[in-house]
Structure formats: structure tokens, C-alpha cells
N, C-alpha and C positions, 0 to 999 in steps of 0.2 A: 504493499499499499504504499503512496508517496506521504511524502513527510507532511505535505501540507494538512492531507487529508486524515490524517492519522492525529494531527494537532486538535484538529474542526474536533474530531470523535470525543478525544480526551477531554476538549473542554466541554463538551455536552454531556458526558457522563458525569463529570463534576459538577454539570450545573444540576443536574438531575440530583444528585446526591445533595446537593448541600438545600435542593428544595423538600426533598424527603428529612432533610437534617430539621429543617424548616416547620414540618408537618408535624412531627413527632417531635416537637420541641415542648418546654416545661407551659410557654404560652399556649399552647394549643388549644381550645377549649371545644371538645368535639361535640357543645351541650350547648352551644349560644346561638340565641335566636337569629332568624336571617331575615331582613328588611323588608321581603320583599312579601306582597300582600298573602296571606294565608286561606286554603280554601275553607268553605265553614265546615264546624264540628258536624258528623252525623250521630242521631240518637236513634233510638227504637222507642216506640212506645204504644201501647193498645190500650183502650179503654170495651176491653171486654169485646174486641172485633178484631178485624184483619189486621197484622202487624203494617205500620205507615213509618217511614221516613221523614224525620223532621229536621230541619236545619237548626244548629244550635241559636239563630238569631230570633226562631221563633218561641223558644222556654221563657218565657221570663219569668217563673219561680222558682225553678228548679233547679237551673245552673246558675250563681249569680258571679262566680269567678273566673276571668278568662283561663281558657287551658291555654298552658303553657306547654309549645312542641317543641321537638327537640329542630338541632340549624342541621339545614339540606345541607350535605357535606359533599356533594357532588362535584363543585368548586377543587375540592383541595382532595379528588379521587389520587388513588397509587395509580396511575397511566401503564397499561399494558404495551410495551414499547417491542419490536419487533426483533429476534437476535441479527448479531450482524451474518453475512455471507462469510466471514474469513472463518475458519475454523480457530484462527488463531486470539481472538476476542472474545472466547467463550469464557476466558477463564474470568474475564473484567465481568462479566455478564453473571457470572456468578456469586462473588465478589461482592456486586451491588446487590444482588438480591438477600444475598444474606444478610449484606448488614441493614436493609429495609426491615427482614425477619427480626433480628436481635433488637431493631430499635422498637418493631411493633409487639415482642414480648417484653420488652422491659416495660413498656405503658401497659399491658395487661396485670403485669405482677403489682403495677401500682394498683388500676382500678379492682383488685380482688381484695387489694388490704382497704379499701373502702368500699365495700358491695353490701349491704343491710337493707335495702327495703325489698328484694325480690327474691322469692323465696326456692334456691339453686344451693345446692351443699356442694362447694368448693374442696371439699378436703375428703381428695382419693389420691389413689395411686395404681394406673393400669399398665405400670412399666414391661409386665410379663405379656400383655398384648401388643408390642411393637412389632412382634414378628409378623403381625395379621394384616401390618397395612397396605402391607405389596400387593392383596388380593381384593378382586373386583366380587365383592358377597352383596348379592340380592338376593333377598328372600320372596321375591313375585310370585300374586297367587296364594291359595289356601296354605296356612302352616302345617295343615297335616295333610298336605297330597301335593307328592313332588310333583315339577315340573320337567320338563326336558333339559331345562339349565340346570346344571351340576355343582357351579360353586355357590352355594348357598350353607345355611346353618342353620337350619329346620330343628335337626335336634338339639339344638339350644333352647331355640325359639318355645320348642311345646315343655320342656325342659323348666322355663321358665312360667310358662304359663300354667302346667299343674301347682308349679310352689302357691302361683297364687289362687289356684282353683283352691284349693287345700284350706288357705288361709280364707276362704270366701266360701267354705263350707258348699261346693259343690261337686260333685261326682264326675270323672272323667267323662264318661261317656254321654254324658249330661249337659258340657258344656260348651262354646264354640269361641275360641280367641282369637287374638293376633298383636303383634306389635306394631302398635303406633309410633308414628313418627312425632308426634307431639299430645300435649293434654287436649289440644283442640281436636285433633283428628279423635278423639276418643270420644268427645261430648259428640260429634258431630255425625259418627257410625252411630250413637247408641240412641239416638232419636231420629238417623233415617231407619235405623230398626223398629222403633217404636210409628214411626209413621208408617212404614212398608204392614205391619199387623194390624196398623190402626190408621187406613188410609184418608178420613176424612175428622180424625181427631184433632182435637184441642191440645196445643201445648203449654202447660204453667209452668213458671217458673217464677223464683220470688225477686225482688227489684232488684236485689245485691247479688244474682245469677254470674257465674263469668260471663263476657262479652260473646264467646264464642256459641252459647248458647242461641242467644238471639241473632247471631249471624247465621246458625244454622235455620233457625225460623222464615229470616229472607231467601237463603239459599232455594231451602225446600218450598216454599210459598204456603209457611203455615202458618196457620191461626195462632195468633201467641196471645195472653192473656199471662200481664205482669203480676205479683201475687206483694202486698205487702208484705215491710218486714219490720219487726220487733227492735228496738235499742239493741238489742246485742249484734244485729245482723241474722237472727235468724228467722226462717219462714213465719209470718204469722197466720196460724190455720185458721181463725176466727173469717180473717180475710179470703183463706181458699174454701173456707165451709160456703161462705155467700155466692162467692164466683163458680163452684161447683155447679151447685143448687142453680145459678142463672143458663147452667148452658148444659143440665143432663141428660139431652137430648145426644150427645158427642159422647165418645170417649175421652178419655183423660190421659194423656202423655204428659209427666212429670217428671222436670231435673229437682232431683234433692242434691242438696251442697253436703259434702264431706268436707267441712271447711271453706267458706266464704272468703275471695279472691281480699279483699279490703280489711273485714274484720276479725276473718279468723274461726265467724260464726258456724258450728255445726245442725243442721237441718233436723230436727228431730224427728229420723223417720215411719218411728213406731207412731207417731202421732198423726203424721202424713197419710198414710195407711189406715189408720182409725176412723180420720177424717172421710176417706172416700168412700169406707165403706156404709158409714153413719148417713151419708147423704145418697146412697142406693146405686153406688159404684162398685159392682162386686168384679171378684180377681178378672174376668173374664174380657171388663168391658175398661181397666187401665195399663200402662205400660208405665214401671219407673225405671227412668235410667239416676245412679248416682255417680255424682262429680268428686271423683277424689282428689281428684290432682293432687294436692300437696296431702293433707291430712288424712286419705284412705289408706294411708300406707303405717300411718302416726298412730292412728285411733284403736287398733287393735292390739295395741303396746300401752291403755293407758287405762288407768285404773278407772271404773265406775263409768266408763264413757259406753254408750249406746253401742249392739254391734250391727256392724252391715254384714249379711249374709243370705245369702240364695235360700236360705229355710226361710225366707221371708218372700212374698210377694211381687221378687222386683226382679225387670226386665235385664240389667246391665249394670256393669259398674267401669268404670276407669280412673287409672291414675296415672301420674307422669313419672317416669324414670329418672330423666335431670333433674326435678327437684328433691325429694329427699333419698332418694337411694344415692345421686351422684353421680351419672352418667355426664361423661364429656361432652356428649352431642344429646340435642334435644330426642326425647321418647318417651314409650307410653307403652301403659297395657291395657287392653279393653277387650272384657270378658261378659257374653252374654249367653242365654240360653241355648239350645240347642234347636230346639225346638222353632225356637222363631228365625234362626238363621234360614232358615231353607226358604225362608218370604224373598231375602235378598242375594241368597247364592244363586250363581249360573255358571256354566260349565264351557271353557274358554280351549276354543280346538289350538288357538296358537299355542297357548301353556302347556298343551297336555294335564290340563289343573282345573279344579275350578277355583272361582273367587268371588270373596263379598268384602273384599275389604273398600278403602275407601281411594288409597292411592291405588298406583300398577305397581312401580318397580318400589320394594321397599329396602329400606337400610338393615344390610346383613350384619354389622358388628353390630348394631343395638343390642342385640339379645346376648351376644356374645361377652361385652361389658355387664349386664344386664345378670346373665349366669354366674358370673364371676366374682360377682360384687352378693347376690346372694347364699352364695358357696361360703364366701369368706366370713361375714357375718351372721346369717344364720336368723332365727326368731331373737335370742338371746342379744346379737351384736344388736339389732333395731330398738331391741326394748331398751339396752342401755343410753343409746343414741335419742331417744325420744325424752326417756327421764332427765337426762340433761339438757337437752334445747329443754322442756318446761321448765327446769330449776334455774336457767341463764334466764329466761323471758322475767318470771317472775322478778328474780332479781333488778332486771332493767324497769320494769314496770314502778317496783320500790322506788328505786333510784330516782325517777323520771318524779316519783311524786314528792320525796322529799327534798327535791331541788324546787319544790313549787311548779311542775311543770303537770298542765292534765295527761291525763292515761288510763287507760282502758285493757285489762285482758282478758278474754273470754275464757274462761275454767279450763274447758278444752282444747285451747290453744296456744301457738307459741308465736302469734302474730300479735305486738304490742301497739298498740294505737294510740298516737299522741297527736297533740298541736303542730299543726304546719309550720313548718319554719319559715319566717319571716322574708329569708334570703333566698333564691332560688340558686345561686352560686350552691350555697350550702348543702341544697337540696341535691345538683350536680355532684357535689364531693363526694357523698355517703350514697348518691344513687337513691333514695328515697323515692319510693312509690308516693304520690300523692292522690287523694281528691278531695274537693271542695276546701274547707279548712282543716284538714288530719290526714296524717301521715302513717307511716304505719313501720315500723322492723321486723322484722323476718327471721327467730331465731333459729337457724338453721346449727347441723352437728360443727360445721367450720368458726360459728360465731363463738368465740369463749369470753372468760372475763373480763381480760385485758382488751379486746374491742371494744367490749359495750364502754369499759369504764374510756379509754380513748374518747369515743363518740360523745358522751357523755361530757365529759370534761369541756369537749369541743361546743359541743352546742350551749353549754353553761355559757363558759366566757362568750360565745356570739349573743347571746340571750341581752346582756346587761349590756352590751351593745345595740340591740335592736331597741329594748325597751327602758334607754336610757336609766338604769340602776334604781327602776321602779318612776321614774318621772311618767315613760309612756303605759299603757293596759295591755296584757298579755289577754289575745283573743279568747271570749265563751265560746266553750264548743258543746255545751251540756245538750246541745240538738244533735250531736251526733254520736255523742257518748254515755250522757247522759246524768244528769245534775250530781249523783253520787261519786263520779267519776271527773269532774270540772271542778278545780280548783282555780277560777277566774278570780278576778275580785270580786263579784254578786257572789259566787257559790262557794269563797273558802271560807 
């Protein structure tokens, strides 16, 4: 290559490296809000009829706070560049990519240290599975019927499914399930099975259900009715009864939350079933899907917690694998009754198999990661981790209250709800999930006392600035967590 061209290439690489360094500098804020106009926020509402889409500007009473969206990072993307035709420069390209990845890893390490708001267990070590990353493992089709594609992990998948079937008390020949790509897919599948069993059924879900439940209603064009909740976030079965009686002519498809997204509230499954029966819905006229994304795997190991079991008239249960279990990639487990799946399953000649899943190709590595963790920890290991999470959650709640900060913790939960920090920079630093006037910390196995103390000290120090050592008043959040948990100037 001519010297002039070589110099131009080197200058170009230097420029790109400098740009990458700038992207990953300490000043880079990936959560900053862009100046350009934002699209209206879309929500789902129902007044006993079909689901409607309403823009945020039409909601005058329910949402008072402007939703802060994350930054559009497309302008600072890591561009894909074509490799040099001359093989002599391959080493430079490899060195450049290695540098980018090293800086990215540094960012991940820093972000992991300040992660508290989302229910992901970041404490895991899967080094033994690195040897499998060289294979394209795909579990397309039915987990219980091999396809013509031979590079799969069905034997691991079925082993994991059997473990959860034992946990939820259903016999091997009575269940069907698969490893999903995320918790949302579990909800989409559970509600789809309910819709296929009852094509004219109405979907009932509490207002604090995960947004994927209402996404399913839109996708399947289902009539969806939102049910009120108690202060805890649990479904209000008094309101549920009223809405069931108003629609007795149609079957009921119910989403039951085993831990709500924001408050970690557990819907009373037994009371939901009792309400259905008392309003005239026999077992052949309702389908219950249990969304246990986070707490579905924790609750079996909590004393006094109600049981989620297929010995009760439920139709399906789903959990996430990347939450409490701690998989490095999003995944989940969905289990339903064999008698229901026939309404959805179809033969696929191309696969030489059957399929009743949402997706086509499915991550074949995820079942191996789940299998590996279940074998390492087992029931006793999970029980210890659950107890640790609950202890630490109570510690955080007590410390917040002692510091004069309003906080709430549901009895069966490790999700601590407290007043929303006034500064969005603080919210981004700790990656807190916020809704209206409240935020929460989800205490997972990787969250220890030292991390909680670091967070508490930072929060208390920032609050002294926000509220000017008592000159300004902290917000009242009694409407969100109850007067008994609010310690604002009015209620303390």
C-alpha cells in the first residue's frame, strides 16, 4: 500500500478510536433526554368494553407527571465498518475491536455496581459453559418432539420443565411447556392459550399487571377489562366480582400476578378462584394464567405464602429465567396443561415436528444455563437466597424509614417502594424504576448490605440538597403506599 494511503488509514483508525473513547468517557450519559420532540405515550384503558388506545395527552387525571424517556443513542452508535481488503491490516482491526469491547466491559462493570431498580440477579458464574458458545444451538419447534435439526438442547429443556412441573405440582403426562425468550413471551403464550380455549372470553387483569398483559390484549384483539387494586397493589376482588357479574355471559380469562411489577404485590389466587365460583363461573368457563415473572420462583420458599399449584384450577404459569434464577440472557419458563395445548398446536412438515410456541427459532443455550443453575442450587439453595433477599429488603425498608423517607414493603416481597428521587440524574445512576411519585429497589441475591448502605448514604446526602435541610418539604406519597407508610410532614 502506498505510504500516503497508509497514513490516511492510520489517521482514520485513530479518529475512530478517539471517537470510541469519547463515547465511553465518564462524561457520556446514556440516559440523557434528547431535545427533539417525543411521540405521545400510549396506554391501554377499558371501561368494560373493548380495549382502546389513548394517548397520554388525553389522560388528565391518572398521569400527572411527564414520563421521562431515555436518550436516543443512535447518533452515538458504534458504527460497523468494512474490513480492509489487505490482510496486513487485519491485526489493526482486531486491536480496534478489542479496545471497544474492553471499554464496553468497563461500562458494564460500573453499571452493574449501581443496579438496583430492576429484578435481575447479576450474581452468577457460567464459566463452565463457555465451551458451548461455539455452537448454534436452536430448539425450534416442540421441546418434546425432535425436529430434523440436530444441534439442539431439548434434553436439557425437558429436564428444566420437569423440575418446574414438580415445583408447581403437575404430572409429567399432564403438562406441556417450553423455555421462552423472556417473561413477556410467557404472558403472551399463557393468554393466547386462554383465548384459544375460550375464543369469546374476556381478559381480566388488575391495573398493576405487567404491560405485556395489555400488549397481549392488543395483539389478540381481545376484550380487556382492568380491575382495581388495593393499596398494596394486589387485585381488588370486590371490584373483580362486580365486573364479572356485569359480563356473566362470556367466559373469563384472568391474569393473576405473582408479584406485581412496581409494588411486588401477590394477588390472592384462592380468593380469585373463590370469586369466580361465587359469581357462577364453573371451572369449564374460566382460564387463569399466573404471571410469576420474578416471584413465581421465590414464593414457594417463603413461609406462610399461598401456593401456586396445578392442583388448583389454573391454566398456566410463567416465570423469567433471567430474574431470580440469574441467567445472563433473557429467558423464561412457560407451563400449561396438556389438555389445553391441543387447541394451539400444529404439525409443521418443514420441522418434522409439532409447534405450539410463540417464536420459531428458540435459544438453545438458555435451557443449558437454567439446567446448570438448578443443579447447582436446588431447592435448598433457592430457599437460602430467598431468605437473604427478604432479610435485606426489610433492612432497606427500615433504614429508609429511620432516615425519614417514606417506604413500603409487601409481606411476601423483596421489592421496596419509596418516594421518587427528585433528581433524574440520581435515578439514572442507580437505574431505578419509577412510576408517578414512587420508585422501587428490587433486592436480588447479588444485592448485599454494603451495596444497600452505599445507596442509602448517597440518597440521604442528595436529599439534604434537594430539600435544603428541611426548608423544602418531601412529597406526600400516602395515595401510593398508604398513610401508615408515608412519613411526610403531614403524616409522620
